[in-house]
VEXDREN-2710 file (C-alpha; in Angstrom, 1 decimal):
% VEXDREN-2710
k/r/px/py/pz
1/UNK/0.0/0.0/0.0
2/UNK/2.8/2.4/0.9
3/UNK/4.6/1.7/-2.3
4/UNK/1.4/2.3/-4.3
5/UNK/1.1/5.7/-2.5
6/UNK/4.6/6.6/-3.4
7/UNK/3.9/5.6/-7.0
8/UNK/0.9/8.1/-7.0
9/UNK/3.2/10.8/-5.7
10/UNK/5.8/10.0/-8.3
11/UNK/3.1/10.3/-11.1
12/UNK/1.7/13.5/-9.7
13/UNK/5.1/15.1/-9.4
14/UNK/6.1/14.0/-12.9
15/UNK/2.9/15.6/-14.4
16/UNK/3.5/18.9/-12.6
17/UNK/7.3/19.1/-13.1
18/UNK/7.0/18.1/-16.8
19/UNK/4.4/20.9/-17.4
20/UNK/6.6/23.4/-15.6
21/UNK/9.7/22.4/-17.5
22/UNK/7.9/22.5/-20.9
23/UNK/6.6/26.0/-20.3
24/UNK/10.0/27.2/-19.1
25/UNK/11.7/25.8/-22.2
26/UNK/9.1/26.1/-25.0
27/UNK/6.8/28.8/-23.8
28/UNK/3.1/28.6/-24.4
29/UNK/2.4/25.5/-26.5
30/UNK/0.0/25.3/-29.4
31/UNK/-1.9/22.3/-30.7
32/UNK/-0.5/22.6/-34.2
33/UNK/3.1/22.7/-32.8
34/UNK/2.5/19.5/-30.9
35/UNK/0.9/17.8/-33.9
36/UNK/3.8/18.8/-36.2
37/UNK/6.5/17.4/-33.9
38/UNK/4.6/14.2/-33.4
39/UNK/4.7/13.7/-37.2
40/UNK/8.2/15.1/-38.0
41/UNK/11.4/14.0/-36.1
42/UNK/13.1/16.6/-33.9
43/UNK/16.8/16.6/-33.3
44/UNK/16.9/16.6/-29.5
45/UNK/19.9/18.1/-27.8
46/UNK/21.3/15.7/-25.2
47/UNK/21.5/18.7/-22.8
48/UNK/17.8/19.3/-23.3
49/UNK/17.1/15.7/-22.5
50/UNK/19.3/15.8/-19.4
51/UNK/17.6/19.0/-18.3
52/UNK/14.3/17.2/-18.6
53/UNK/15.5/14.1/-16.7
54/UNK/17.1/16.2/-13.9
55/UNK/14.0/18.3/-13.4
56/UNK/11.4/15.6/-13.6
57/UNK/12.4/11.9/-13.3
58/UNK/15.4/12.2/-11.1
59/UNK/13.9/14.8/-8.8
60/UNK/10.7/12.8/-8.6
61/UNK/12.6/9.6/-7.7
62/UNK/14.6/11.4/-5.0
63/UNK/11.4/13.0/-3.6
64/UNK/9.7/9.6/-3.4
65/UNK/12.7/7.9/-1.7
66/UNK/12.8/10.7/1.0
67/UNK/9.0/10.5/1.6
68/UNK/9.1/6.7/1.8
69/UNK/11.7/6.8/4.5
70/UNK/10.3/9.8/6.4
71/UNK/6.7/8.7/6.4
72/UNK/7.3/5.2/7.8
73/UNK/5.3/6.1/11.0
74/UNK/2.3/7.4/9.2
75/UNK/-0.5/4.9/8.6
76/UNK/-1.0/3.4/5.2
77/UNK/-4.5/4.8/4.9
78/UNK/-3.3/8.3/5.7
79/UNK/-0.5/8.0/3.3
80/UNK/-2.8/6.8/0.5
81/UNK/-5.3/9.7/1.1
82/UNK/-2.4/12.3/1.0
83/UNK/-1.0/10.8/-2.1
84/UNK/-4.4/10.7/-3.8
85/UNK/-4.9/14.4/-2.9
86/UNK/-1.4/15.2/-4.2
87/UNK/-2.1/13.4/-7.5
88/UNK/-5.5/15.2/-8.0
89/UNK/-3.9/18.5/-7.2
90/UNK/-1.0/17.9/-9.6
91/UNK/-3.2/16.9/-12.4
92/UNK/-5.4/20.0/-11.9
93/UNK/-2.3/22.2/-11.8
94/UNK/-0.9/20.6/-14.9
95/UNK/-4.2/21.1/-16.7
96/UNK/-4.0/24.8/-15.9
97/UNK/-0.3/25.2/-16.5
98/UNK/-0.4/23.7/-20.0
99/UNK/-3.7/25.4/-20.7
100/UNK/-5.2/22.1/-21.8
101/UNK/-8.6/23.6/-22.2
102/UNK/-7.3/26.0/-24.8
103/UNK/-5.4/23.2/-26.7
104/UNK/-8.6/21.2/-26.9
105/UNK/-10.6/24.2/-28.1
106/UNK/-7.9/24.8/-30.7
107/UNK/-8.2/21.2/-31.8
108/UNK/-12.0/21.5/-32.1
109/UNK/-11.6/24.7/-34.1
110/UNK/-9.7/22.8/-36.8
111/UNK/-12.9/21.0/-37.7
112/UNK/-14.4/24.3/-38.8
113/UNK/-14.3/25.0/-42.5
114/UNK/-13.5/28.5/-43.6
115/UNK/-12.9/30.4/-46.8
116/UNK/-10.0/32.7/-45.7
117/UNK/-7.5/31.3/-48.2
118/UNK/-10.1/31.5/-51.0
119/UNK/-10.4/35.2/-50.2
120/UNK/-6.9/36.2/-49.4
121/UNK/-4.3/33.8/-50.7
122/UNK/-2.5/35.1/-53.8
123/UNK/-1.1/32.2/-55.8
124/UNK/2.5/33.2/-56.7
125/UNK/2.3/31.1/-59.9
126/UNK/-0.4/33.4/-61.2
127/UNK/1.4/36.6/-60.3
128/UNK/3.6/38.5/-62.7
129/UNK/7.1/38.6/-61.0
130/UNK/9.6/40.6/-63.0
131/UNK/13.2/39.7/-62.5
132/UNK/15.7/42.6/-62.2
133/UNK/18.2/43.1/-65.0
134/UNK/21.0/42.7/-62.5
135/UNK/20.4/39.7/-60.2
136/UNK/21.6/40.3/-56.7
137/UNK/23.1/37.8/-54.3
138/UNK/21.2/37.1/-51.1
139/UNK/22.4/36.1/-47.7
140/UNK/19.7/35.4/-45.1
141/UNK/20.6/34.9/-41.5
142/UNK/17.8/33.3/-39.5
143/UNK/18.9/34.5/-36.0
144/UNK/17.4/31.9/-33.6
145/UNK/14.9/33.5/-31.3
146/UNK/16.3/37.0/-31.9
147/UNK/14.0/39.8/-30.7
148/UNK/14.1/43.6/-31.0
149/UNK/12.9/43.4/-27.4
150/UNK/16.5/42.8/-26.3
151/UNK/17.5/46.3/-27.3
152/UNK/15.2/47.8/-24.6
153/UNK/17.3/48.9/-21.6
154/UNK/14.2/49.6/-19.6
155/UNK/13.6/45.8/-19.6
156/UNK/17.1/44.4/-19.2
157/UNK/19.1/47.3/-17.6
158/UNK/21.1/47.5/-20.9
159/UNK/20.8/47.2/-24.6
160/UNK/21.8/43.5/-25.1
161/UNK/22.0/43.8/-28.9
162/UNK/23.9/47.1/-29.6
163/UNK/25.4/45.8/-32.9
164/UNK/22.1/44.6/-34.3
165/UNK/20.5/47.9/-33.1
166/UNK/23.1/49.9/-35.0
167/UNK/22.6/47.7/-38.2
168/UNK/18.8/48.3/-37.9
169/UNK/19.3/52.1/-37.5
170/UNK/21.6/52.3/-40.5
171/UNK/19.6/50.1/-42.8
172/UNK/16.0/49.1/-43.4
173/UNK/14.2/47.9/-40.2
174/UNK/10.4/47.5/-40.4
175/UNK/9.0/48.3/-37.0
176/UNK/5.8/48.2/-35.1
177/UNK/6.7/51.5/-33.5
178/UNK/8.7/54.7/-34.3
179/UNK/12.0/53.2/-33.2
180/UNK/13.7/49.7/-33.4
181/UNK/10.9/47.2/-33.6
182/UNK/9.7/44.2/-35.6
183/UNK/6.9/41.8/-36.3
184/UNK/4.5/39.9/-34.1
185/UNK/4.5/36.1/-33.5
186/UNK/1.8/34.2/-35.4
187/UNK/0.4/30.8/-34.8
188/UNK/1.8/28.5/-37.4
189/UNK/5.1/30.4/-37.2
190/UNK/6.0/30.2/-33.5
191/UNK/8.7/27.5/-33.8
192/UNK/11.7/27.3/-36.1
193/UNK/10.4/25.1/-39.0
194/UNK/7.0/26.8/-39.1
195/UNK/8.6/30.2/-38.9
196/UNK/11.0/29.5/-41.8
197/UNK/8.0/28.3/-43.9
198/UNK/6.1/31.5/-43.0
199/UNK/9.0/33.7/-43.9
200/UNK/9.9/31.9/-47.2
201/UNK/6.4/30.7/-48.4
202/UNK/4.1/33.4/-47.0
203/UNK/1.9/30.8/-45.4
204/UNK/1.9/29.3/-41.9
205/UNK/2.6/25.7/-41.2
206/UNK/-0.6/24.0/-40.1
207/UNK/-1.2/20.3/-39.8
208/UNK/-5.0/19.9/-39.7
209/UNK/-7.2/17.0/-38.8
210/UNK/-5.8/14.9/-41.6
211/UNK/-2.2/15.2/-40.2
212/UNK/-1.7/11.5/-40.7
213/UNK/-1.6/12.3/-44.5
214/UNK/1.3/14.6/-44.0
215/UNK/4.4/12.8/-45.4
216/UNK/7.2/15.4/-45.8
217/UNK/9.5/12.6/-47.2
218/UNK/7.2/12.8/-50.3
219/UNK/7.6/16.6/-50.6
220/UNK/7.3/19.4/-48.1
221/UNK/4.4/21.7/-49.1
222/UNK/4.8/20.5/-52.7
223/UNK/2.2/22.8/-54.2
224/UNK/3.5/26.0/-52.4
225/UNK/5.6/28.5/-54.3
226/UNK/8.4/29.7/-51.9
227/UNK/11.3/32.2/-52.1
228/UNK/13.8/29.5/-53.2
229/UNK/11.4/28.4/-56.0
230/UNK/11.4/31.9/-57.5
231/UNK/15.2/32.2/-57.2
232/UNK/15.8/28.7/-58.6
233/UNK/13.8/29.6/-61.7
234/UNK/16.2/32.5/-62.2
235/UNK/19.2/30.3/-62.0
236/UNK/20.4/31.0/-58.5
237/UNK/22.8/28.7/-56.7
238/UNK/20.9/27.9/-53.5
239/UNK/22.4/26.9/-50.2
240/UNK/21.1/26.2/-46.7
241/UNK/23.4/25.8/-43.7
242/UNK/22.7/24.9/-40.1
243/UNK/24.8/23.4/-37.2
244/UNK/22.5/20.5/-36.4
245/UNK/21.2/17.5/-38.5
246/UNK/19.5/18.5/-41.7
247/UNK/16.7/16.0/-41.0
248/UNK/15.6/17.9/-37.9
249/UNK/12.0/19.0/-38.3
250/UNK/12.2/18.0/-42.0
251/UNK/14.4/21.0/-43.1
252/UNK/16.1/18.8/-45.6
253/UNK/12.8/17.8/-47.2
254/UNK/11.6/21.4/-47.3
255/UNK/14.7/22.8/-49.0
256/UNK/14.9/19.8/-51.4
257/UNK/11.3/20.3/-52.4
258/UNK/11.8/24.0/-53.0
259/UNK/14.8/24.6/-55.3
260/UNK/17.8/22.4/-56.0
261/UNK/19.3/23.4/-52.7
262/UNK/22.7/22.3/-51.4
263/UNK/22.4/21.6/-47.6
264/UNK/25.3/21.6/-45.2
265/UNK/24.8/20.4/-41.7
266/UNK/26.5/18.6/-38.8
267/UNK/26.8/15.3/-40.8
268/UNK/28.6/17.0/-43.7
269/UNK/31.1/18.9/-41.6
270/UNK/31.7/16.2/-39.0
271/UNK/32.7/13.8/-41.9
272/UNK/34.7/16.4/-43.9
273/UNK/36.6/17.9/-40.9
274/UNK/36.6/14.8/-38.7
275/UNK/34.7/16.6/-36.0
276/UNK/33.6/14.9/-32.8
277/UNK/31.1/16.4/-30.4
278/UNK/33.8/17.2/-27.9
279/UNK/35.9/19.1/-30.5
280/UNK/33.0/21.3/-31.5
281/UNK/32.5/22.6/-28.0
282/UNK/34.4/21.6/-24.9
283/UNK/34.2/23.8/-21.9
284/UNK/33.3/23.7/-18.2
285/UNK/30.6/25.5/-16.5
286/UNK/30.6/26.6/-12.9
287/UNK/27.9/25.6/-10.5
288/UNK/27.3/26.6/-6.9
289/UNK/28.5/23.2/-5.6
290/UNK/31.6/22.5/-7.6
291/UNK/32.0/22.1/-11.4
292/UNK/30.7/19.8/-14.1
293/UNK/31.5/19.2/-17.7
294/UNK/28.6/19.9/-20.1
295/UNK/27.1/17.2/-22.2
296/UNK/27.7/17.6/-25.9
297/UNK/25.5/17.1/-29.0
298/UNK/26.0/16.6/-32.6
299/UNK/26.1/20.3/-33.5
300/UNK/28.4/22.9/-35.1
301/UNK/28.0/26.0/-32.9
302/UNK/27.7/29.4/-34.3
303/UNK/31.3/30.5/-34.1
304/UNK/32.4/27.6/-36.4
305/UNK/29.3/27.8/-38.5
306/UNK/30.0/31.4/-39.4
307/UNK/33.5/30.4/-40.4
308/UNK/32.0/27.7/-42.7
309/UNK/29.5/30.3/-44.1
310/UNK/32.4/32.6/-45.1
311/UNK/34.1/29.7/-46.8
312/UNK/30.9/28.8/-48.8
313/UNK/30.0/32.3/-49.7
314/UNK/33.5/32.9/-51.1
315/UNK/33.2/29.8/-53.1
316/UNK/29.8/30.8/-54.5
317/UNK/30.9/34.3/-55.3
318/UNK/33.7/32.9/-57.5
319/UNK/31.1/31.3/-59.7
320/UNK/29.4/33.0/-62.6
321/UNK/25.9/32.7/-61.1
322/UNK/24.0/34.6/-58.5
323/UNK/23.6/32.8/-55.2
324/UNK/21.3/32.8/-52.2
325/UNK/22.6/31.4/-48.9
326/UNK/20.4/30.8/-45.8
327/UNK/22.1/30.4/-42.5
328/UNK/20.3/29.3/-39.3
329/UNK/22.0/30.1/-36.0
330/UNK/21.8/27.9/-33.0
331/UNK/23.3/29.3/-29.8
332/UNK/20.3/31.4/-28.7
333/UNK/18.1/28.3/-28.8
334/UNK/17.1/27.4/-25.2
335/UNK/19.6/27.4/-22.3
336/UNK/22.5/29.4/-20.9
337/UNK/24.8/26.4/-21.5
338/UNK/25.2/27.6/-25.1
339/UNK/27.3/30.6/-24.1
340/UNK/30.6/30.7/-25.9
341/UNK/33.0/31.7/-23.1
342/UNK/36.0/31.2/-25.4
343/UNK/35.0/34.0/-27.8
344/UNK/32.7/36.2/-25.9
345/UNK/32.8/38.2/-22.7
346/UNK/30.3/37.4/-19.9
347/UNK/29.0/40.9/-19.4
348/UNK/26.0/39.9/-17.3
349/UNK/27.0/38.0/-14.3
350/UNK/24.9/36.0/-11.9
351/UNK/25.6/34.1/-8.7
352/UNK/24.7/30.8/-10.5
353/UNK/25.9/30.2/-14.0
354/UNK/22.6/28.4/-14.8
355/UNK/20.5/31.3/-13.6
356/UNK/18.1/32.2/-16.5
357/UNK/19.2/35.8/-16.5
358/UNK/22.6/34.6/-17.6
359/UNK/20.9/34.0/-21.0
360/UNK/21.6/37.7/-21.7
361/UNK/25.2/36.8/-22.2
362/UNK/24.2/34.2/-24.9
363/UNK/22.1/36.9/-26.7
364/UNK/24.9/39.4/-26.4
365/UNK/27.4/36.9/-27.8
366/UNK/25.2/36.2/-30.8
367/UNK/24.8/39.9/-31.4
368/UNK/28.6/40.2/-31.7
369/UNK/29.0/37.2/-34.0
370/UNK/26.2/38.2/-36.4
371/UNK/27.6/41.8/-36.6
372/UNK/31.1/40.5/-37.3
373/UNK/29.8/38.2/-40.0
374/UNK/28.0/41.2/-41.7
375/UNK/31.2/43.3/-41.5
376/UNK/33.1/40.5/-43.1
377/UNK/30.7/40.4/-46.1
378/UNK/30.9/44.2/-46.4
379/UNK/34.6/43.9/-46.9
380/UNK/34.3/41.5/-49.8
381/UNK/34.4/42.6/-53.4
382/UNK/31.0/40.9/-54.1
383/UNK/29.2/43.0/-51.4
384/UNK/28.2/45.7/-53.8
385/UNK/25.8/43.2/-55.4
386/UNK/24.8/41.3/-52.3
387/UNK/21.9/41.9/-50.0
388/UNK/21.9/40.7/-46.4
389/UNK/18.7/40.0/-44.5
390/UNK/18.7/39.2/-40.8
391/UNK/15.5/38.1/-39.2
392/UNK/14.6/36.4/-36.0
393/UNK/12.6/33.2/-36.7
394/UNK/10.2/33.8/-33.8
395/UNK/10.1/35.1/-30.2
396/UNK/12.2/33.4/-27.6
397/UNK/10.2/30.4/-26.6
398/UNK/11.0/29.9/-22.9
399/UNK/10.0/32.4/-20.3
400/UNK/13.7/33.1/-19.6
401/UNK/13.9/36.8/-18.9
402/UNK/10.5/38.0/-20.0
403/UNK/7.2/39.0/-18.5
404/UNK/3.7/39.5/-19.9
405/UNK/3.9/43.3/-19.7
406/UNK/6.8/43.6/-22.2
407/UNK/6.2/44.8/-25.7
408/UNK/7.9/42.1/-27.6
409/UNK/8.6/41.9/-31.4
410/UNK/10.9/39.8/-33.7
411/UNK/14.0/41.4/-35.1
412/UNK/14.5/42.2/-38.8
413/UNK/16.9/44.2/-41.0
414/UNK/17.5/44.5/-44.7
415/UNK/21.1/45.5/-45.6
416/UNK/22.3/46.8/-48.9
417/UNK/18.8/46.8/-50.5
418/UNK/18.5/47.5/-54.2
419/UNK/15.6/49.8/-53.4
420/UNK/15.3/52.7/-51.1
421/UNK/12.3/53.0/-48.7
422/UNK/10.7/55.9/-47.0
423/UNK/10.6/56.1/-43.2
424/UNK/6.8/56.3/-43.3
425/UNK/6.7/52.9/-44.9
426/UNK/9.1/51.4/-42.4
427/UNK/7.7/52.6/-39.1
428/UNK/4.4/51.9/-37.2
429/UNK/3.6/48.9/-39.2
430/UNK/1.6/45.8/-38.2
431/UNK/3.0/42.7/-39.9
432/UNK/4.1/39.1/-39.4
433/UNK/6.5/36.6/-40.9
434/UNK/4.1/36.1/-43.7
435/UNK/5.2/39.4/-45.2
436/UNK/8.9/38.5/-45.5
437/UNK/9.0/36.6/-48.8
438/UNK/7.5/39.4/-51.0
439/UNK/9.5/42.0/-49.0
440/UNK/12.8/40.2/-49.7
441/UNK/12.1/39.9/-53.4
442/UNK/11.2/43.6/-53.8
443/UNK/14.3/44.7/-51.8
444/UNK/16.3/42.6/-54.3
445/UNK/14.8/44.6/-57.1
446/UNK/12.1/42.2/-58.2
447/UNK/8.8/43.8/-59.2
448/UNK/5.7/41.9/-58.0
449/UNK/2.4/42.8/-59.7
450/UNK/0.1/43.9/-56.8
451/UNK/3.0/43.5/-54.3
452/UNK/1.3/40.4/-52.8
453/UNK/2.4/36.7/-52.7
454/UNK/0.7/34.0/-50.6
455/UNK/-0.8/35.7/-47.6
456/UNK/2.0/38.3/-47.5
457/UNK/2.5/41.7/-48.8
458/UNK/5.8/43.5/-49.6
459/UNK/6.4/46.0/-46.8
460/UNK/8.4/48.1/-49.3
461/UNK/5.2/48.9/-51.2
462/UNK/3.3/50.5/-48.3
463/UNK/0.3/48.3/-49.1
464/UNK/-1.6/47.1/-46.0
465/UNK/-0.8/43.8/-44.6
466/UNK/-3.6/41.4/-43.4
467/UNK/-3.5/42.8/-39.9
468/UNK/-3.4/46.4/-41.1
469/UNK/-6.5/45.9/-43.1
470/UNK/-8.9/45.7/-40.2
471/UNK/-8.0/42.2/-39.0
472/UNK/-6.2/41.9/-35.7
473/UNK/-3.7/39.1/-34.9
474/UNK/-6.2/37.1/-32.9
475/UNK/-8.8/37.2/-35.6
476/UNK/-6.2/36.2/-38.2
477/UNK/-5.1/33.2/-36.1
478/UNK/-8.7/32.1/-35.7
479/UNK/-9.2/32.2/-39.5
480/UNK/-5.9/30.4/-40.1
481/UNK/-7.0/27.6/-37.7
482/UNK/-10.0/26.7/-40.0
483/UNK/-9.9/24.0/-42.6
484/UNK/-9.1/25.1/-46.1
485/UNK/-9.1/23.1/-49.4
486/UNK/-6.6/25.6/-50.8
487/UNK/-4.2/25.1/-47.9
488/UNK/-4.6/21.3/-47.9
489/UNK/-3.6/21.4/-51.6
490/UNK/-0.5/23.3/-50.8
491/UNK/0.3/21.0/-47.9
492/UNK/-0.5/17.6/-49.2
493/UNK/-0.1/18.2/-52.9
494/UNK/-3.7/17.2/-53.7
END
């Protein structure tokens, strides 16, 4: 009986601690995000797995052992009643913490059929897109979880991203206010794979009721026309680079489906350069009680990845074809353990290295590396004909150093654009990742008839976006949740 009571406590604690850990690491979950990752493999960092085990299974086991020993004098009946009460309370707390009711409502909303795409989706294949006489090279940096929010000293006692702030001030930064700002998070674009699709295809990533039909190995959004499809048609050399495995979240299938894209990931560089996980990143982190060596994963961290990007860009520039290279950074994904102490200064100290506020150092380090990469490109002979776009993929997922009162937005900057833009067009805009694809094309000198592609509009044009045309973000998300024959055709290819 006592063992059964301890088992109930173990289950209850596991439920509550798992919910707490998930919110801390991933932020508010959405139903479509859960469905996607149940259908597509996710490259899990061993440190993320260890963090989960330490905060849930191991802690729960230790708690149960302590309680089992310390409650030996309590009657079995009392022990059972207390454990049952604890289990019920934990389940209720987990339900509230994960907002299960909202997830179930979202699931039910997927059964509703709408006509939003029929009214607003602009099929790129049917739009006249005029290629500029002089094709420009394109370098896109998807800066993992990079927010304009980090520039606000009133939130963090300092501007954590001074270099990215300067780049935004000196170039084109579309903002939701009069100063440095950005775009809002959108359901269907709140995690990396979905965000990249929203940016490059001007549609969200939604797996509706028929998610079992989704087979990315047969083509990822096969009927959608995305940025790389347009550039491939114009003879561009296309490259995608990331530090983790290309199979993670189906990125390899997406870039293979859209353009004859060369993909460079951990597998490629680990074989070519004989990398082991320890060689990629080997450092020790201080803890209050002694020291420990971090666990490693199969990943090329940003410092080395930028080095590889320089190598690849130089190679592409030497060829007699325009190129487009997309680089996905990694270090600002999740925890403080990704801080590169070898190459960056720890400006923001804390008593405990693993304190969440130490994450500011990770962001500051990424700010320096991205700026150095941009400066390198500026010094190259091909820069004159090369545009650089830096965008955050989405808001930082975990509740690391944020609170609900903060005005948060995702970072963006367009450097060395072929077209100049008026400040009135840049500032006080309401937009999302859906508007990135047509904006990139028009900053490169492309002319889009009507300035709209997919669900996006070129911000260069000054035309109203979906949420500037009388539809707020909440209403837009509700419409995007609904079933659509048009979207299912793009997703499934039928």
